[in-house]
C-alpha positions, 0 to 999 in steps of 0.5 A: 442373481436378481441381487447381483443385477440389482447391485450392478444397476445400483453401482452404474446408477451411482457411477452415472450420478457422480460423473454427472455432478462432477462436470467441468466448468464451461469456458464462459464461466471461467471467462466471466470469473477471470474478467471479474478478477481482472477488473479487481486487479485493475482497480487495485492497481489504480489505487496503488498508483494514487497511494504512490502519487500521494507518497511521493508528494508527501516525500517532496514536502517532507524534503522541502520542510527539511531544507527550510529547517537546515536553512533556519538552523544555519541562520540561528547558528549565525545569529547565536555568534552575533548575540554572543559577541554582543553579550561580551561587549555589554559584559566588558562595559562598566555601568554608567552609574 
């Protein structure tokens, strides 16, 4: 009988210890951690916004460069025709000597 009481007491003590160690998080604890996560999210959103602005500026610069290159190619094509015509004129002339 003594062993049975001791065993019940030990089981009760173990149960009480287990329940006391598994306590729930307090509202303040949860709020503090949520605030920390929200701050990190806000910082990340700001960085993403900066990267997006940089990407848009780079895209605009690339479009301007592409436009300038296309313009240069058009001018080169026009000059190539003129140079070809001049070369044909020079080839058809007889030397002066």
